[in-house]
C-alpha positions as CSV (number, residue, x, y, z in Angstrom):
1,M,124.6,-5.3,21.2
2,D,121.1,-3.9,21.5
3,K,121.5,-1.5,23.9
4,L,124.9,-0.4,20.9
5,L,121.9,-0.7,18.1
6,A,119.8,1.6,19.7
7,A,122.5,4.3,19.8
8,R,123.0,4.1,16.5
9,L,119.6,4.5,15.5
10,H,119.1,7.9,18.1
11,A,122.1,8.9,16.2
12,V,120.7,8.5,13.2
13,K,117.4,10.3,14.4
14,V,119.7,13.3,15.6
15,R,122.0,13.3,13.1
16,P,120.1,12.2,9.9
17,Y,122.2,13.6,7.2
18,L,125.3,11.0,8.7
19,A,122.7,7.9,8.8
20,A,124.6,6.3,5.5
21,A,127.8,6.4,7.3
22,L,126.2,5.0,10.5
23,F,124.6,2.5,9.2
24,A,127.9,1.7,6.4
25,L,130.4,0.7,10.2
26,R,130.4,-2.8,10.9
27,V,130.7,-3.3,14.7
28,V,133.8,-6.3,16.1
29,E,133.1,-7.1,19.7
30,D,137.0,-6.7,21.5
31,R,137.5,-6.5,24.8
32,S,141.1,-4.9,24.6
33,V,139.9,-1.6,22.7
34,P,139.6,1.0,25.6
35,T,136.8,2.5,24.4
36,M,135.5,2.3,20.4
37,G,137.4,3.0,17.9
38,V,137.6,2.4,13.5
39,D,140.1,1.1,11.2
40,A,140.5,2.3,8.1
41,H,138.2,-0.1,6.6
42,W,135.0,1.3,8.2
43,R,135.0,-1.3,11.0
44,V,134.0,0.0,14.6
45,Y,135.7,-2.3,17.9
46,V,133.9,-1.9,20.6
47,S,134.4,-2.7,24.7
48,P,131.6,-4.2,25.8
49,G,132.8,-2.7,29.2
50,F,132.6,0.8,28.2
51,V,129.0,0.2,26.6
52,A,127.3,-1.2,29.4
53,R,128.9,2.0,32.1
54,T,127.6,4.8,29.3
55,P,124.1,6.1,28.6
56,V,122.5,5.6,25.3
57,E,122.7,9.2,24.5
58,E,126.4,9.0,25.4
59,L,126.8,6.4,22.6
60,A,125.4,7.7,20.1
61,G,127.8,10.7,20.4
62,V,130.4,8.2,20.0
63,W,129.3,6.7,17.2
64,V,128.8,10.2,15.7
65,H,132.7,11.5,16.9
66,E,133.7,7.8,15.5
67,V,132.2,7.9,12.1
68,S,133.5,11.5,12.3
69,H,136.9,10.5,12.0
70,L,136.2,7.9,8.5
71,L,133.8,10.3,7.0
72,R,137.1,13.4,7.1
73,D,139.8,10.6,6.5
74,H,141.6,11.0,8.9
75,H,143.6,8.1,8.1
76,G,144.8,8.8,5.1
77,R,145.5,12.6,6.3
78,G,147.6,11.1,9.5
79,E,149.2,9.1,7.5
80,R,150.6,11.4,5.5
81,Y,151.6,13.7,7.6
82,A,153.2,10.9,10.1
83,R,155.4,10.4,6.2
84,E,155.9,13.3,5.9
85,H,157.2,14.3,9.6
86,E,158.8,10.9,9.8
87,E,156.6,10.8,13.4
88,Y,155.8,7.4,14.1
89,G,156.1,6.8,18.3
90,P,152.9,6.4,20.3
91,G,153.5,9.8,21.8
92,Q,153.8,11.2,18.6
93,R,150.1,9.1,17.3
94,L,148.4,10.1,20.4
95,R,148.7,13.9,19.2
96,R,147.4,13.3,16.1
97,N,144.5,11.9,17.7
98,I,144.1,14.8,19.7
99,A,144.3,16.7,16.9
100,A,141.6,15.0,14.6
101,D,138.8,14.6,18.0
102,F,139.6,18.8,18.1
103,E,138.4,19.1,14.1
104,I,135.3,17.0,14.7
105,N,134.4,17.4,18.6
106,D,133.7,21.5,18.2
107,D,130.1,20.9,16.1
108,I,129.4,17.3,17.2
109,Y,127.0,18.0,20.8
110,G,124.3,19.8,21.7
111,D,120.9,19.0,19.6
112,G,120.4,15.7,21.2
113,L,123.8,14.5,21.9
114,P,125.2,15.9,25.2
115,R,128.6,16.4,25.6
116,P,130.4,13.5,28.0
117,A,132.3,14.6,30.5
118,G,136.1,14.9,29.6
119,V,135.3,15.5,26.0
120,V,138.6,16.9,23.8
121,L,138.1,20.3,22.6
122,P,140.2,22.9,21.2
123,S,139.8,25.4,23.8
124,L,141.9,22.8,26.2
125,L,145.0,24.7,24.7
126,R,143.1,28.1,23.9
127,L,143.0,27.2,20.3
128,S,140.0,28.6,17.9
129,D,137.2,26.2,16.6
130,G,136.6,25.2,13.0
131,L,140.9,24.6,12.3
132,L,141.7,21.6,10.2
133,M,143.9,18.7,12.0
134,E,146.7,19.5,10.4
135,E,146.4,23.3,11.2
136,Y,146.4,22.1,14.9
137,L,149.0,19.6,14.5
138,R,151.4,23.2,13.5
139,T,149.9,25.1,16.4
140,A,150.4,23.5,19.3
141,S,152.6,20.8,20.8
142,M,149.6,19.6,22.9
143,S,153.0,17.9,25.5
144,G,150.4,19.3,28.0
145,L,147.9,16.7,27.3
146,G,149.3,13.5,26.9
147,A,149.6,12.5,29.6
148,E,145.9,13.3,31.3
149,L,144.8,11.8,27.3
150,A,146.7,8.9,27.2
151,W,143.5,6.9,27.4
152,L,142.2,8.3,24.5
153,D,142.8,5.8,21.8
154,C,140.4,5.9,18.9
155,G,141.5,3.3,16.9
156,S,143.7,4.0,13.1
157,G,140.7,5.3,11.6
158,A,141.5,8.7,13.4
159,D,145.8,9.2,13.1
160,G,146.7,6.6,10.4
161,Q,148.9,4.0,12.8
162,V,147.7,0.3,12.9
163,R,146.8,-1.0,16.1
164,P,147.4,-4.4,17.1
165,W,143.5,-5.7,17.3
166,E,142.6,-4.5,14.2
167,L,141.7,-7.1,11.5
168,G,143.2,-5.3,8.9
169,P,142.3,-4.9,5.2
170,D,141.6,-9.0,4.2
171,G,139.6,-9.1,7.7
172,A,135.8,-9.5,7.5
173,H,133.1,-6.9,6.5
174,A,135.9,-4.5,5.2
175,L,134.6,-2.0,2.1
176,S,136.8,-1.3,-0.7
177,R,137.8,2.3,-1.4
178,Q,134.9,2.8,-3.8
179,Q,132.6,1.8,-1.4
180,Q,133.9,4.2,1.3
181,D,134.1,7.0,-1.2
182,A,130.1,5.8,-2.3
183,V,129.3,6.5,1.5
184,R,130.8,9.8,1.4
185,F,129.2,10.9,-1.3
186,R,125.4,10.0,0.0
187,V,126.3,11.9,3.2
188,A,127.4,14.9,1.2
189,E,124.9,15.0,-1.2
190,G,122.4,14.7,1.7
191,I,124.0,17.5,3.7
192,R,124.1,19.6,0.6
193,A,120.1,18.6,0.2
194,R,119.2,20.0,3.5
195,P,122.1,22.6,4.1
196,G,120.1,24.1,7.3
197,S,120.1,21.5,9.3
198,A,124.1,20.9,9.7
199,P,126.6,22.5,10.9
200,A,129.1,24.8,9.3
201,G,131.6,23.0,9.6
202,W,129.5,19.3,8.0
203,R,128.6,22.1,5.1
204,R,132.0,23.2,4.2
205,W,132.9,19.4,4.0
206,A,130.5,18.4,1.7
207,D,131.2,21.7,-0.6
208,E,135.1,20.1,-1.1
209,A,133.7,16.5,-0.9
210,F,132.1,17.6,-4.0
211,H,134.9,19.9,-5.1
212,P,137.5,17.4,-5.0
213,P,141.0,18.8,-6.9
214,Q,140.4,18.6,-10.3
215,P,143.0,17.9,-13.4
216,W,142.4,21.0,-14.6
217,R,144.7,22.5,-11.9
218,Q,147.6,20.5,-13.0
219,L,147.2,21.7,-16.6
220,L,147.0,25.4,-14.8
221,G,150.2,24.9,-13.1
222,A,152.1,23.7,-16.0
223,A,150.3,26.7,-18.1
224,L,152.0,29.0,-14.8
225,R,154.9,27.4,-15.1
226,S,155.2,27.6,-18.7
227,A,154.3,31.4,-18.7
228,T,157.3,32.1,-16.1
229,G,160.0,29.9,-17.7
230,A,159.6,31.5,-21.5
231,A,162.6,33.3,-22.3
232,G,162.0,36.9,-20.8
233,G,158.5,36.1,-19.0
234,G,157.9,36.7,-15.9
235,E,161.4,38.5,-15.1
236,D,162.7,41.8,-14.1
237,H,165.9,43.3,-12.5
238,S,165.9,43.6,-8.5
239,Y,168.8,45.3,-6.1
240,R,166.6,43.2,-3.4
241,R,169.6,40.4,-3.8
242,P,173.2,41.4,-5.3
243,S,174.0,39.9,-8.3
244,R,175.7,36.6,-8.6
245,R,178.1,38.1,-10.8
246,A,178.8,41.1,-9.0
247,A,182.3,39.6,-7.8
248,A,183.9,40.2,-11.0
249,V,183.1,43.9,-10.7
250,P,184.1,44.9,-7.4
251,G,182.6,48.6,-6.5
252,V,179.7,47.9,-8.3
253,L,176.3,47.4,-7.4
254,L,174.4,44.7,-10.2
255,P,170.6,43.9,-10.3
256,S,169.6,40.3,-10.2
257,L,167.3,39.0,-12.0
258,H,164.0,37.4,-10.4
259,R,160.9,35.9,-11.3
260,A,157.5,37.3,-10.3
261,P,154.5,35.0,-10.4
262,P,152.5,35.1,-13.5
263,R,149.3,37.2,-13.8
264,V,146.0,35.5,-14.4
265,C,142.6,36.6,-15.6
266,V,139.3,34.0,-15.3
267,V,136.6,34.7,-17.3
268,I,133.7,33.1,-15.6
269,D,130.7,32.3,-18.1
270,T,127.4,33.4,-16.4
271,S,125.2,33.2,-19.5
272,G,121.8,31.1,-18.9
273,S,122.9,28.3,-19.6
274,V,125.2,28.0,-16.7
275,S,123.3,27.1,-13.4
276,D,123.9,28.7,-10.0
277,A,125.8,25.5,-8.3
278,E,128.4,25.8,-11.2
279,L,128.7,29.2,-10.9
280,G,129.4,28.5,-7.2
281,G,131.7,25.7,-8.4
282,A,133.9,28.3,-10.2
283,L,134.4,30.1,-7.1
284,L,136.3,27.4,-5.7
285,E,138.4,27.1,-8.5
286,V,139.4,30.8,-8.7
287,A,140.2,30.2,-4.7
288,A,142.2,27.3,-6.3
289,I,144.0,29.6,-8.8
290,V,144.4,31.9,-6.0
291,R,146.5,29.4,-4.0
292,A,148.3,28.0,-7.0
293,V,149.7,31.8,-7.5
294,G,151.5,31.9,-3.7
295,G,147.7,33.7,-2.6
296,R,148.5,36.7,-4.1
297,R,145.3,38.2,-5.2
298,D,146.7,41.0,-6.5
299,L,148.0,38.8,-9.6
300,V,144.3,37.3,-10.2
301,S,141.5,39.5,-11.5
302,V,138.3,37.8,-12.8
303,I,135.4,39.2,-15.4
304,S,132.1,37.8,-15.7
305,C,130.7,37.7,-19.1
306,D,127.8,36.2,-20.8
307,A,127.2,37.7,-24.6
308,A,128.7,41.0,-23.4
309,A,131.8,41.1,-21.2
310,R,132.1,42.7,-17.5
311,I,134.6,44.8,-15.6
312,A,137.7,43.0,-14.8
313,V,137.4,42.5,-11.1
314,P,140.5,42.6,-9.1
315,L,140.1,39.7,-6.4
316,C,139.2,40.5,-3.1
317,R,137.6,37.4,-1.5
318,A,136.2,34.7,-4.1
319,E,132.9,34.2,-1.9
320,G,132.3,37.3,-1.9
321,M,132.4,38.1,-5.6
322,T,129.2,39.1,-7.5
323,L,128.9,37.3,-10.8
324,V,126.8,39.3,-13.3
325,G,124.8,38.1,-16.1
326,G,122.2,35.7,-17.3
327,G,121.2,36.7,-21.1
328,G,123.2,34.6,-24.0
329,T,126.9,33.5,-24.7
330,D,129.9,35.3,-26.5
331,L,133.2,34.3,-25.1
332,R,134.8,36.4,-27.6
333,S,134.1,39.6,-25.8
334,G,135.9,38.2,-22.5
335,F,139.3,37.3,-24.2
336,T,138.8,40.5,-25.9
337,R,138.4,42.7,-22.0
338,A,141.0,40.1,-20.6
339,L,143.7,41.2,-23.0
340,A,143.0,45.0,-22.4
341,T,143.6,44.6,-18.9
342,R,146.9,46.6,-17.8
343,P,148.9,44.8,-17.4
344,R,148.3,42.0,-19.4
345,P,147.9,38.3,-18.2
346,D,150.2,36.0,-18.6
347,V,148.1,33.2,-18.8
348,I,143.6,33.3,-19.2
349,V,141.0,30.8,-17.3
350,V,137.7,30.3,-18.7
351,L,135.7,28.5,-16.9
352,T,132.3,27.6,-18.7
353,D,129.6,25.1,-20.3
354,G,131.4,25.5,-24.2
355,Q,128.2,26.8,-26.1
356,T,130.2,29.7,-27.0
357,P,131.8,30.7,-30.0
358,W,135.2,31.3,-29.8
359,P,137.9,33.5,-31.2
360,S,139.5,33.1,-34.5
361,A,143.0,33.4,-32.9
362,A,144.7,32.3,-30.6
363,P,145.4,34.9,-27.8
364,P,149.3,35.9,-26.9
365,C,149.1,34.4,-23.7
366,R,148.4,30.4,-22.1
367,T,144.9,29.9,-21.9
368,V,143.3,27.2,-20.3
369,V,139.7,26.3,-20.4
370,G,137.8,24.0,-17.8
371,L,134.6,22.7,-19.3
372,F,131.2,22.3,-16.8
373,P,130.1,18.6,-17.9
374,R,127.3,18.7,-20.1
375,P,125.3,15.8,-21.9
376,A,126.6,15.0,-25.5
377,P,125.0,16.8,-28.3
378,R,122.4,14.8,-30.1
379,T,122.9,15.5,-33.8
380,P,119.6,16.3,-35.5
381,E,117.9,14.1,-38.1
382,T,117.0,16.9,-40.6
383,D,120.7,18.2,-40.6
384,P,123.6,15.5,-40.1
385,D,126.3,17.5,-40.9
386,Y,125.2,19.5,-37.7
387,R,128.9,19.7,-34.9
388,P,129.2,21.2,-31.7
389,D,131.2,24.7,-31.5
390,N,134.4,22.9,-29.2
391,P,136.8,24.5,-27.5
392,P,139.9,25.4,-30.3
393,P,143.4,23.9,-30.4
394,W,145.3,26.7,-28.7
395,A,143.8,26.3,-25.1
396,R,144.4,23.5,-23.3
397,T,140.3,21.8,-22.3
398,V,139.8,20.0,-19.3
399,T,136.6,19.1,-18.0
400,I,135.6,20.0,-14.8
401,G,134.2,17.3,-12.3
């Protein structure tokens, strides 16, 4: 135990942004475990023989490796993958474990953590670094590694399949789901506070941990479906596919109706009251909107708006977009600019802190407003009739975050 805890201290020293997660793990000694493994409840199972024959610096790397599985929720993701593809056998379990190792091992070692012999890396199959577990599972069979890596077993925390030695949800020292999320949040917060000290993969993970899927995206999806589901909305004739009615008129080629994805115009509030972090979050939401329309960047345009609206910019890459502004706020000009674009958008999405005048009339298309959170406004004692200027009732509104 002394050697194992000394290795954990070394891991904390060289990877300080993972300290909260490393100290959250509870150690369980078990001689039936091949090396070290974790379960979904943040217990780490350790073989005494493995600890005895492994140098402290390499043990520190194993600590970081195992806690990385838990931070990136390989248990939940592996369980979902197995359920969706009905892959529950030992070979499929090993395949998920290998893919999970591919995801995390490419940026664990170095800078105080020596790379052990036989470490599982994407280069074994000539695959690229930096991909997710699911991407490796889709692109590689890994059948050639099965016999060579049969010893590999990081526990259910790596692939979602429960092991005989695990204590289960009712065993001692299990972390609840809320406690696990709190640990992940603290780690992500530490990475974002000092982004230069963490690899790019961990920085991307921290950004996603701070920007989980938002309820407003469900409203956006409903607005998109409503815009294209309306009578005649999003429909056009096409000769690419014959009409089902063509059999009734022999010798005549009839076009069929097809639904085009809706056009979306995103108005981003760039006034001085919106922080740089919120603007960065807005760009993440723009990327989510592009995915909602099937990845068609040509269907999404973006307008920066403070007191004046800028030109509607067709989207190329959300992460490389320049947002212009910094003055006062009047999103009415943004709505005017959005409706003036040709072809006219089917949906307008507004990302703002809400401190703006709104159009007096509803625009002739669906509108979704994503509000950056703000403290409730205080009513001045000298003005008892003061009321905040809330988004209009014709817009579907939800708070982001």
